[in-house]
C-alpha positions in Angstrom: 16.4 12.5 12.7 16.7 11.0 16.6 13.2 12.2 16.9 12.1 10.8 14.1 13.2 7.8 14.8 12.8 7.2 17.9 8.7 8.4 16.9 8.8 5.2 14.7 10.5 2.6 17.2 7.4 3.6 19.0 5.2 3.3 16.9 6.1 0.3 15.4 6.6 -1.4 19.3 2.9 -0.4 19.7 1.3 -1.4 16.3 3.0 -4.7 17.1 1.4 -5.3 20.6 -2.4 -4.5 18.9 -1.1 -6.5 15.9 -0.5 -9.3 18.1 -4.2 -10.4 19.3 -5.4 -11.0 15.4 -3.0 -13.0 14.4 -1.7 -15.9 16.4 2.5 -15.8 15.4 4.3 -13.2 13.7 7.7 -10.6 14.1 8.7 -7.6 14.1 12.3 -6.7 12.5 14.1 -3.4 12.9 17.8 -2.5 11.4 20.3 -1.4 9.5 19.9 -0.6 5.7 21.8 -0.1 2.8 20.4 1.1 -0.6 22.3 1.7 -3.5 20.4 4.2 -5.4 20.5 4.9 -9.3 19.6 8.3 -11.1 20.1 8.0 -14.2 23.1 6.2 -14.7 24.9 7.9 -11.3 24.8 5.5 -8.8 25.1 7.1 -4.9 24.9 4.6 -1.7 22.1 5.1 1.3 22.4 4.6 4.5 19.8 3.9 7.3 17.0 1.3 9.1 14.0 -1.1 7.7 11.5 -2.5 10.0 8.5 -4.6 9.5 5.4 -6.1 10.7 4.5 -9.6 10.1 1.3 -11.2 10.8 0.8 -15.0 9.8 -2.4 -15.9 8.1 -1.7 -19.5 7.5 1.4 -20.9 8.4 3.8 -20.5 5.9 1.9 -17.4 4.6 1.9 -13.9 6.3 0.8 -10.5 5.8 3.7 -8.2 6.1 4.2 -3.7 6.7 7.7 -3.2 6.2 8.4 1.0 6.8 12.2 2.2 5.6 14.5 5.0 5.5 17.8 5.5 4.0 20.0 9.0 4.3 22.6 10.2 1.5 24.8 13.6 1.8 21.7 15.7 1.0 19.0 13.7 0.4 16.8 11.4 2.1 14.2 8.3 0.3 11.3 7.0 2.7 9.6 3.5 2.2 5.5 2.3 3.1 5.2 -1.2 1.6 2.8 -3.8 1.9 2.5 -7.5 1.0 2.7 -11.1 1.0 5.2 -13.2 2.9 6.2 -17.0 2.4 8.2 -18.6 4.5 9.4 -22.3 6.1 11.0 -22.8 9.7 13.7 -25.6 9.8 15.2 -25.8 12.4 16.9 -22.5 13.7 16.9 -20.9 9.9 13.2 -18.9 8.3 14.0 -18.2 4.8 11.4 -16.2 3.2 10.7 -14.0 0.1 7.7 -11.7 -0.3 6.7 -8.8 -3.0 5.7 -5.6 -1.2 3.8 -2.7 -3.4 3.4 1.3 -1.6 4.7 4.1 -1.5 8.1 5.7 -1.8 8.6 9.8 -1.0 12.2 10.8 -2.4 13.9 14.7 -0.5 16.4 16.7 -2.0 17.2 20.2 -2.1 16.0 21.8 -4.0 13.2 19.7 -5.0 10.8 15.8 -3.5 8.8 13.2 -5.5 6.6 10.7 -4.2 5.7 7.7 -6.3 4.9 3.9 -6.4 7.2 1.3 -5.0 7.5 -2.2 -5.0 10.1 -4.6 -3.5 10.9 -8.3 -4.5 13.1 -10.0 -2.0 13.2 -12.2 0.5 15.7 -13.6 3.3 16.8 -15.7 6.4 15.9 -15.0 9.5 18.3 -16.7 12.1 17.1 -18.1 15.7 19.5 -18.0 18.6 16.4 -17.5 20.7 12.8 -18.7 21.5 11.2 -15.5 20.0 14.7 -13.9 19.5 16.4 -14.0 15.8 18.6 -11.9 13.6 17.7 -11.7 10.2 19.4 -10.8 6.2 16.9 -9.3 4.0 17.7 -8.7 0.2 15.1 -6.7 -2.0 14.7 -5.1 -5.3 13.8 -2.0 -5.0 11.8 -0.3 -7.9 10.7 3.7 -7.9 9.6 5.4 -10.5 10.8 9.8 -9.3 10.2 12.1 -11.8 8.9 10.1 -14.3 12.0 7.6 -15.0 12.1 4.5 -13.5 14.9 3.7 -11.0 15.8 -0.1 -10.1 17.5 0.1 -6.7 18.6 -2.8 -4.6 18.0 -3.1 -0.5 20.2 -5.2 2.5 18.8 -5.1 5.7 20.1 -6.7 8.8 19.2 -7.0 12.1 16.7 -8.0 15.2 13.7 -9.8 14.3 11.4 -10.9 17.3 9.3 -13.9 16.9 5.6 -14.0 18.3 
């Protein structure tokens, strides 16, 4: 798991450097993520990570690529979603809302499944210094594993670098 985390972090930073050449502003986020998963009425708590890269296409509209991994006792969920985010800066505070769509993969013993995923949510960035901030984000994550629909919530918090 530590090796996967380091590979992901290097890839995210590399993509962030390359993508910084196209848009004139945006941000990179990486932090802790808590996901409450609901399978057929039985809930489980998963902990993990969440990262995203946003490039601004207008001063208040950006395009976001979001990846996450959450882990339970013998299960894991990985998601990759993309979509628009709207935000506005008010002093040191930047509230935002987003709608993202992509895929999630559920892995457990004895089986696994991949499904469509959508994320609706938002949060707030608090800018501590010129380029460094802290993010609080709450999302509704919907997946469709094993023919059913799961409506979960995901909370993420961590460091955000603005460029």
